[in-house]
C-alpha positions in Angstrom: -2.9 -4.3 28.1 -6.4 -3.0 29.8 -8.4 -1.5 26.8 -10.6 0.4 28.8 -11.5 4.0 27.6 -8.4 6.0 26.3 -8.3 8.4 29.3 -8.5 5.8 31.9 -5.9 3.6 30.0 -3.4 6.4 29.8 -3.9 7.5 33.2 -3.0 4.0 34.5 -0.3 2.9 32.1 1.0 5.9 30.2 3.5 8.6 31.2 1.4 11.9 31.4 2.0 14.8 29.2 3.8 17.7 30.7 1.6 20.5 31.5 4.1 23.1 30.6 4.0 22.4 26.9 7.8 21.4 26.9 9.2 17.9 27.0 11.3 16.6 29.9 15.1 16.1 29.4 15.3 13.1 27.2 17.6 10.2 27.9 20.6 9.7 25.6 19.7 7.9 22.4 21.8 5.1 20.7 23.7 6.0 17.6 25.4 4.1 14.8 28.1 4.4 12.4 29.0 7.2 9.8 26.1 7.6 7.0 25.9 6.2 3.6 25.5 8.3 0.7 22.8 11.1 0.6 21.3 11.0 -2.8 19.7 14.2 -4.1 17.8 15.6 -7.4 18.6 19.3 -7.6 18.4 22.1 -10.0 16.9 25.5 -11.2 13.6 23.6 -12.2 11.9 20.4 -12.2 12.7 19.7 -15.9 16.4 20.1 -15.4 17.6 18.0 -12.5 21.0 16.5 -11.5 21.4 13.6 -9.4 24.2 13.6 -7.1 25.8 11.2 -4.4 26.8 13.2 -1.3 29.5 11.5 1.1 31.0 13.3 4.3 34.4 14.6 3.3 34.1 13.8 -0.4 33.1 16.0 -3.3 29.7 15.3 -4.8 29.6 12.7 -7.4 27.0 13.3 -10.4 25.2 10.1 -11.1 22.9 11.4 -14.0 22.2 14.8 -15.3 19.5 16.8 -17.2 16.6 14.7 -16.0 13.1 15.2 -14.9 11.4 12.9 -12.4 8.0 11.6 -13.6 5.0 10.1 -11.5 4.0 6.6 -11.9 1.7 4.1 -10.3 2.0 0.6 -9.0 -0.4 -1.9 -10.4 -2.3 -4.0 -8.0 -1.6 -1.8 -5.0 -4.2 -2.1 -2.2 -4.4 0.1 0.8 -4.6 -3.0 3.1 -0.9 -3.8 2.6 0.5 -0.3 2.7 2.3 -0.9 6.2 4.0 -4.2 5.0 7.5 -3.0 4.2 8.5 -6.8 3.3 6.7 -5.9 -0.1 7.3 -3.2 -2.7 5.6 0.1 -1.7 4.8 3.1 -4.0 5.6 6.2 -2.0 3.6 9.4 -2.8 4.1 12.7 -0.8 2.5 15.8 -1.9 4.8 17.9 -4.0 7.4 15.2 -4.5 7.8 12.6 -7.5 6.5 9.3 -6.6 9.0 6.4 -6.3 8.9 2.6 -5.6 10.6 1.4 -2.3 11.6 -2.2 -2.7 12.0 -4.5 0.4 15.9 -4.3 0.4 15.6 -0.4 0.8 16.3 0.5 -2.9 14.2 3.1 -4.7 12.9 3.0 -8.2 12.3 6.3 -10.2 10.7 7.0 -13.5 12.4 9.9 -15.4 12.8 11.3 -18.7 15.9 13.1 -20.3 15.7 16.7 -20.3 16.1 17.0 -24.1 13.2 14.3 -24.3 15.6 11.9 -26.1 14.8 9.0 -23.6 12.3 7.8 -21.0 13.0 5.2 -18.4 13.5 3.9 -14.9 16.4 3.9 -12.5 17.1 2.4 -9.2 19.0 4.2 -6.4 20.7 1.7 -4.0 21.1 1.7 -0.3 24.7 2.3 -0.8 24.0 5.6 -2.9 24.8 4.2 -6.6 22.6 4.5 -9.5 21.5 1.8 -12.0 19.4 2.4 -15.2 16.8 -0.6 -15.3 15.6 0.4 -18.8 15.4 3.4 -21.2 13.4 4.0 -24.4 13.4 6.6 -26.9 10.1 8.7 -27.3 7.3 7.5 -29.2 6.2 9.7 -32.3 3.4 12.1 -31.6 0.1 12.3 -33.4 1.4 15.2 -35.5 4.9 13.4 -36.4 6.7 15.2 -33.7 8.7 13.3 -30.9 8.7 13.6 -27.2 5.8 11.3 -25.9 6.5 9.0 -23.0 6.4 5.5 -24.5 5.8 3.6 -21.2 2.5 3.1 -19.6 1.9 5.0 -16.4 1.8 2.0 -13.9 4.5 -0.9 -13.5 4.3 -4.2 -11.7 6.5 -5.5 -9.2 7.0 -9.0 -7.6 6.2 -9.8 -4.2 9.9 -9.9 -3.2 10.9 -6.9 -5.3 13.3 -8.7 -7.3 11.3 -8.3 -10.6 9.7 -5.3 -12.4 7.3 -5.3 -15.1 6.6 -2.3 -17.7 5.0 -2.0 -21.0 4.7 0.6 -23.9 1.6 2.1 -25.0 -0.4 -0.2 -27.3 -0.9 2.7 -29.9 2.8 2.6 -30.2 5.1 -0.4 -29.9 2.8 -2.3 -27.4 5.8 -4.1 -25.8 6.0 -6.0 -22.5 9.4 -5.9 -20.7 10.6 -7.7 -17.6 13.1 -5.7 -15.5 15.5 -7.2 -13.1 16.0 -4.9 -10.0 19.6 -6.1 -9.6 20.4 -4.7 -13.0 20.9 -6.2 -16.7 19.1 -5.8 -20.0 15.4 -5.8 -20.1 13.9 -8.9 -21.3 11.2 -8.2 -24.2 8.3 -10.6 -23.4 6.3 -9.8 -26.7 8.5 -10.6 -29.7 5.6 -10.7 -31.8 5.5 -7.8 -34.3 1.9 -6.9 -33.8 1.6 -4.5 -30.7 0.1 -6.1 -27.6 -2.5 -3.9 -25.9 -1.3 -4.5 -22.1 -3.8 -3.0 -19.5 -1.6 -1.0 -17.1 -3.6 -1.9 -14.0 -3.2 -5.8 -14.5 0.6 -6.5 -14.0 0.7 -9.3 -11.6 3.6 -11.5 -10.6 3.0 -15.3 -9.6 5.4 -18.0 -8.8 7.8 -18.2 -11.8 5.3 -16.2 -14.1 3.8 -12.7 -14.9 0.2 -12.3 -15.7 -1.5 -9.4 -17.5 -4.8 -8.8 -19.3 -4.9 -7.3 -22.7 -7.5 -4.5 -23.9 -9.9 -6.1 -21.1 -10.7 -9.1 -23.4 -7.8 -11.6 -22.8 -5.5 -12.8 -20.1 -1.9 -13.9 -20.9 1.2 -15.5 -19.0 4.8 -15.2 -19.7 7.3 -17.4 -17.9 10.0 -15.8 -15.8 12.6 -14.9 -16.8 12.5 -15.6 -20.6 8.8 -15.6 -21.8 7.4 -15.3 -24.1 3.9 -13.7 -23.4 1.1 -16.2 -24.5 -2.7 -16.3 -24.0 -4.2 -18.2 -21.1 -7.2 -20.5 -22.2 -10.2 -19.7 -19.9 -13.0 -22.2 -19.7 -16.6 -21.1 -21.1 -18.6 -18.4 -18.9 -22.1 -19.8 -19.4 -21.8 -21.3 -22.7 -19.5 -18.8 -24.3 -15.6 -18.2 -24.4 -15.0 -15.0 -22.2 -15.0 -11.8 -24.4 -14.3 -9.5 -21.6 -11.8 -9.8 -18.6 -11.7 -7.2 -15.8 -8.2 -5.5 -15.8 -6.9 -6.5 -12.6 -5.8 -9.5 -10.9 -5.6 -11.0 -7.4 -2.8 -13.2 -6.6 -2.2 -15.7 -3.3 0.5 -14.8 -0.9 2.7 -17.8 -2.0 2.2 -17.0 -5.8 0.6 -20.3 -6.5 -2.4 -18.9 -7.9 -4.3 -15.9 -9.4 -7.8 -15.0 -9.5 -9.9 -12.6 -11.9 -13.4 -11.9 -13.2 -14.1 -12.7 -16.9 -17.1 -13.4 -19.1 -19.5 -11.8 -21.5 -19.4 -8.8 -19.8 -19.3 -6.8 -16.5 -22.9 -8.1 -15.8 -22.4 -11.6 -17.1 -19.1 -13.0 -15.9 -17.7 -15.7 -13.6 -14.7 -15.8 -11.0 -11.7 -17.8 -12.5 -8.8 -19.1 -10.4 -5.5 -19.7 -12.6 -2.4 -21.7 -11.5 0.9 -20.1 -11.7 1.5 -22.9 -14.4 -1.5 -21.3 -16.4 -4.3 -23.8 -15.9 -7.6 -22.1 -15.3 -10.8 -23.1 -13.5 -14.2 -21.3 -13.5 -15.1 -21.3 -10.0 -18.5 -19.8 -9.9 -20.1 -21.4 -13.1 -23.0 -18.9 -12.7 -22.7 -15.8 -14.8 -23.6 -12.5 -12.9 -21.9 -9.4 -11.7 -18.8 -10.2 -9.6 -16.6 -7.6 -7.9 -12.9 -7.6 -9.3 -10.0 -7.0 -7.1 -10.4 -3.3 -6.9 -6.9 -2.1 -6.6 -4.8 0.7 -7.7 -4.6 2.5 -10.1 -8.4 1.8 -10.7 -9.7 1.7 -7.0 -8.0 1.3 -3.7 -10.7 -0.1 -1.1 -9.9 -3.7 -2.0 -9.3 -6.3 -2.0 -12.7 -7.3 -2.9 -11.5 -10.6 -4.5 -9.0 -12.4 -2.4 -7.2 -15.7 -2.3 -6.0 -17.7 0.8 -2.2 -17.6 1.4 -1.7 -20.9 -0.3 -4.3 -20.3 -3.1 -6.5 -23.3 -2.1 -9.5 -21.0 -1.3 -11.2 -17.9 -2.8 -13.5 -15.3 -1.5 -15.6 -13.2 -3.8 -18.4 -10.7 -3.8 -21.4 -11.0 -6.1 -23.8 -8.2 -6.6 -27.0 -9.9 -5.7 -29.3 -6.9 -6.9 -28.3 -4.3 -9.4 -28.9 -0.8 -8.5 -32.7 0.1 -8.2 -34.0 -3.3 -8.2 -33.8 -4.1 -4.5 -37.0 -4.7 -2.5 -38.6 -2.2 -0.2 -37.6 0.8 -2.2 -33.7 0.3 -1.5 -31.9 2.0 -4.5 -28.3 0.7 -4.1 -26.8 -2.5 -4.7 -26.5 -5.5 -2.3 -23.4 -7.6 -2.3 -23.2 -11.3 -1.2 -20.0 -12.7 0.1 -18.9 -16.3 -0.9 -16.1 -18.5 -0.2 -15.1 -21.4 -2.3 -12.4 -23.9 -2.9 -10.2 -22.9 -5.8 -11.3 -25.9 -7.8 -15.0 -24.8 -7.5 -15.9 -28.2 -5.6 -17.2 -26.5 -2.5 -19.1 -23.2 -2.1 -20.4 -21.4 1.0 -22.5 -18.3 1.0 -21.0 -16.3 4.1 -23.5 -13.5 4.1 -26.9 -15.5 4.0 -30.0 -14.5 5.7 -29.0 -16.5 8.6 -26.4 -13.9 9.4 -27.5 -10.8 7.7 -31.2 -9.9 7.3 -33.2 -8.3 5.9 -30.3 -7.0 3.7 -26.8 -5.7 3.5 -25.3 -3.2 1.3 -21.7 -3.0 -0.1 -18.6 -5.2 0.9 -15.3 -3.9 1.0 -11.7 -5.2 2.0 -12.0 -9.0 2.1 -9.0 -10.9 3.3 -7.9 -14.1 4.9 -6.2 -14.5 8.4 -5.2 -18.0 8.4 -8.3 -20.3 8.7 -10.6 -17.2 9.0 -12.0 -14.8 6.3 -12.3 -11.1 7.4 -14.3 -8.6 5.8 -16.0 -5.3 6.2 -19.7 -4.9 5.2 -22.1 -1.9 5.2 -26.0 -1.7 5.5 -28.1 0.8 3.4 -27.1 3.5 5.7 -23.5 3.1 4.5 -22.3 2.5 8.0 -19.9 -0.6 8.6 -18.8 -3.1 10.9 -16.1 -5.6 10.5 -16.9 -9.4 10.7 -15.0 -12.7 10.7 -16.2 -16.1 9.2 -15.1 -19.5 9.6 -16.0 -21.9 6.9 -14.4 -25.3 6.7 -15.8 -25.8 3.1 -16.7 -29.5 3.7 -20.0 -31.0 2.7 -22.8 -30.3 5.1 -20.9 -27.4 6.7 -21.9 -23.8 6.5 -20.0 -20.7 7.4 -20.0 -19.4 11.0 -19.8 -15.5 11.3 -19.3 -13.1 14.2 -18.7 -9.4 14.5 -15.3 -8.4 15.4 -16.0 -4.4 15.9 -19.4 -4.8 17.5 -20.6 -1.3 16.8 -23.9 -2.6 15.6 -25.5 -5.9 16.3 -23.4 -8.2 18.4 -25.3 -11.3 17.6 -27.0 -12.6 14.3 -28.9 -11.8 12.5 -26.7 -8.6 12.1 -28.8 -5.7 11.6 -28.2 -2.3 9.8 -27.3 -0.3 12.9 -23.5 -0.3 12.8 -21.7 3.1 13.4 -18.3 2.8 11.6 -17.3 5.0 8.9 -13.8 3.5 7.9 -11.5 6.1 6.7 -8.9 3.5 6.1 -8.0 -0.1 7.1 -4.5 -1.7 7.1 -2.9 -5.1 7.7 -0.8 -5.3 10.8 2.5 -6.8 9.4 3.5 -10.1 11.0 0.2 -10.6 12.8 -3.4 -11.8 11.9 -4.8 -8.4 12.6 -5.9 -5.0 10.9 -6.1 -1.8 12.2 -9.3 0.2 11.1 -9.6 4.1 11.2 -13.0 4.9 12.2 -14.5 8.3 11.4 -17.9 7.6 12.5 -19.8 8.7 15.5 -17.2 7.3 17.9 -13.9 8.3 15.9 -10.6 6.4 16.7 -8.5 3.4 16.1 -10.2 0.0 16.1 -8.1 -3.3 16.3 -9.7 -6.0 14.2 -9.0 -9.7 14.7 -10.8 -13.0 14.6 -10.4 -13.3 18.3 -10.3 -9.8 19.7 -13.9 -8.7 19.8 -14.6 -5.2 21.2 -16.6 -2.1 20.3 -14.0 0.2 21.8 -11.3 2.2 20.0 -7.9 1.7 21.5 -6.6 5.2 20.3 -7.9 8.7 19.1 -8.1 8.9 15.2 -4.5 8.8 14.1 -3.3 11.7 11.7 -0.2 9.8 10.6 0.8 5.9 10.5 4.0 4.2 9.6 5.4 0.7 10.1 8.9 -0.7 10.4 9.8 -4.1 9.2 7.5 -7.0 9.2 6.6 -7.8 12.8 8.0 -4.6 14.0 5.9 -1.9 15.6 3.3 0.6 14.1 4.0 4.2 14.8 1.0 6.4 15.1 0.5 10.2 15.8 -2.8 11.0 17.5 -4.2 13.9 19.5 -3.8 13.7 23.0 -3.7 15.9 25.9 -4.1 19.1 24.0 -1.2 18.2 21.7 -0.2 14.9 20.0 1.1 11.7 21.2 3.6 9.5 19.5 2.4 5.9 20.1 3.9 2.5 19.2 1.4 -0.4 18.5 2.4 -4.0 18.7 0.4 -7.1 18.2 0.6 -9.4 21.3 -1.2 -12.8 20.9 -3.9 -11.2 18.6 -4.3 -8.3 21.2 -3.1 -4.7 20.8 -0.3 -3.5 23.0 0.2 0.3 22.9 3.1 2.2 24.3 3.5 5.9 24.6 7.1 7.0 23.8 6.6 10.8 23.3 4.5 13.9 23.1 4.3 16.9 20.7 3.2 20.1 22.2 0.0 21.9 21.2 2.1 24.6 19.5 3.3 22.2 16.9 1.3 20.6 13.9 2.6 17.2 13.0 3.3 16.8 9.1 5.2 13.7 8.2 6.2 10.4 9.9 8.9 7.9 9.1 10.2 4.7 10.9 13.6 2.8 10.6 13.5 -0.5 8.8 14.9 -2.1 12.1 12.1 -0.9 14.0 14.1 1.0 16.5 13.4 4.5 15.7 10.6 6.8 14.5 11.0 10.6 13.2 8.0 12.7 13.2 8.3 16.1 11.7 6.2 19.1 12.8 5.7 22.6 12.0 5.1 25.9 14.3 5.6 29.5 14.3 9.3 28.7 15.2 9.6 26.7 12.0 10.0 22.9 11.4 11.0 20.5 14.2 11.9 17.0 14.1 11.3 14.4 16.8 13.3 11.4 16.7 12.1 8.5 19.2 13.8 5.4 20.3 10.8 3.3 20.5 12.8 0.3 21.7 14.8 1.7 24.4 13.3 4.9 25.1 14.4 8.4 24.6 13.9 11.4 22.2 15.9 14.0 20.6 14.5 17.2 19.0 16.0 18.8 15.9 15.1 22.4 15.0 15.6 23.1 11.2 15.5 26.8 11.7 13.1 29.8 11.9 10.8 29.9 8.8 11.7 26.3 7.7 9.1 23.9 6.3 10.0 20.3 6.3 8.8 18.5 3.1 10.0 14.7 3.6 11.8 12.5 6.0 13.1 9.3 5.8 15.6 6.7 7.3 18.7 5.2 5.9 21.2 2.5 7.0 22.2 2.6 10.6 19.2 4.3 11.8 20.3 7.8 10.2 17.7 10.3 9.2 17.3 12.1 6.0 15.2 15.2 5.6 14.2 17.6 2.9 13.1 21.0 3.7 12.6 24.5 2.6 13.9 27.6 3.9 13.2 30.9 2.3 13.3 30.6 -1.6 15.7 27.5 -1.5 15.4 23.8 -0.7 17.8 21.8 1.6 18.5 18.2 2.4 20.5 17.0 5.4 21.4 13.8 7.2 21.4 13.5 10.9 22.2 10.8 13.7 19.5 9.6 15.9 21.1 12.1 18.3 20.6 15.1 16.2 24.3 15.4 15.1 24.4 17.1 11.7 26.3 14.4 9.5 25.9 16.0 6.0 24.3 18.9 4.5 24.6 19.6 0.7 24.4 22.9 -1.0 20.8 24.2 -1.3 18.9 24.8 -4.6 15.7 26.2 -5.9 14.5 22.5 -6.6 15.7 19.8 -4.4 14.3 16.3 -3.8 15.9 13.9 -1.4 16.0 10.4 -3.3 17.9 8.3 -0.7 
């Protein structure tokens, strides 16, 4: 596709938005079989909810009653992978309880009993059944009373979503549990009577093992599925056994290795790579300040520590100058990016003076794209470009670096004149590409690959982004022609391929977006003086259906179930409603409204 400035691109290749503010007659959309169950949580208050399964022509079935849904986090979550539905994703919407969506479409929720007799996790399957994965009684309060949640506020999930890890507070029992997403009794991985002080941000699954850090001073490993948890012996950092471990862990895509930072303390540490079997190597052997993974729940701009897909290489950032000590009066920090073999036998400085001079600033979002290393770096002005490095890591070969986004220097030595202010960066599922949301002087969506080099944006700055299955399109909503366009973005041989299936009038404000797991449909909700509207777009075959939810309605969430059917939760007056629609807009199911109502499935 010709990636000229957007206006020329759209004029040449995309259908023009209607000038009347109304959409043309839409082709008939494809439809599917009858819907599976609609699962809701409703009641008079958030503290007393009943979970029900609703099916057409059948009375509602109570799955569990008198519960409250609780918020939780997913350890190790990085924004870079938020569009990848082949891995577990934490879904957080304003005013809604968080949940974990697994690759098979089932969802995990955290709950407590309304009488505070138990706290746990349950899973709602695609077919609308509910499975309790784990439940524990409350831990005693400081004053001897009961009612405190015993679970740490974050859990871990394996790459394929088949295993979960959860732990109790170290001030209470300090236990680590392995939960099977398919059900069954939780496995206690810490049989010792002494509490284990598990760091909630550290749950990391590798191949056949679960790794955690404990009280930021040790790393431990538990074989799956039996355990038990046992310490991992780390080689010395300097001349001392590490006394401090950063409480977050990077893992290779194939699960063969993990990487972490450990040492005497945050300013005197090394980068370690540990095999899934538990064998550890000190890669850097030069105590300094190295950046840890930088993932949720601590920090989400990462990864800043990354392993190649097969675990054979590791990329890491070293703080070359502590704050306030840089020459020429610079008061920030300078990061240097290194690439090394996981054995530590070969190392290459990626951001040396041959490529970046006289200085660089903060490094963010480091990741591998096959044989290439992709990364973002800012100068002292805080403005970014994204770069690609190729380093064969053989004796006598140094890294070769080039700019992918070219808003600053196009040739080395790369100067501090870039213009990007990245609001977010996401990996394009199934492709060696990132999309970067640039809020700088030329705001818009940029496409970042090792071979596609341009300083042009390919779309205006999107307001909403969602992705279907791996390899499917990314659907974006972005300002266009006075209103908003609904765009589909695919990768074509490491080049962006943009199509334009629908338009939203200026009278409407987009509020949420969802895509079908099949990649065939997208649903975009909007609000206006006439109430909430749902735009259902067939992004594969073309066509659109518009569903009005009524005057004064306010749509709160939208999602897809099996057979491309849409689920919505919306507010109308003092009551909340849920409904299921076919892609053609046919109302398939609408349970009774309630003062509090959440759509769980």
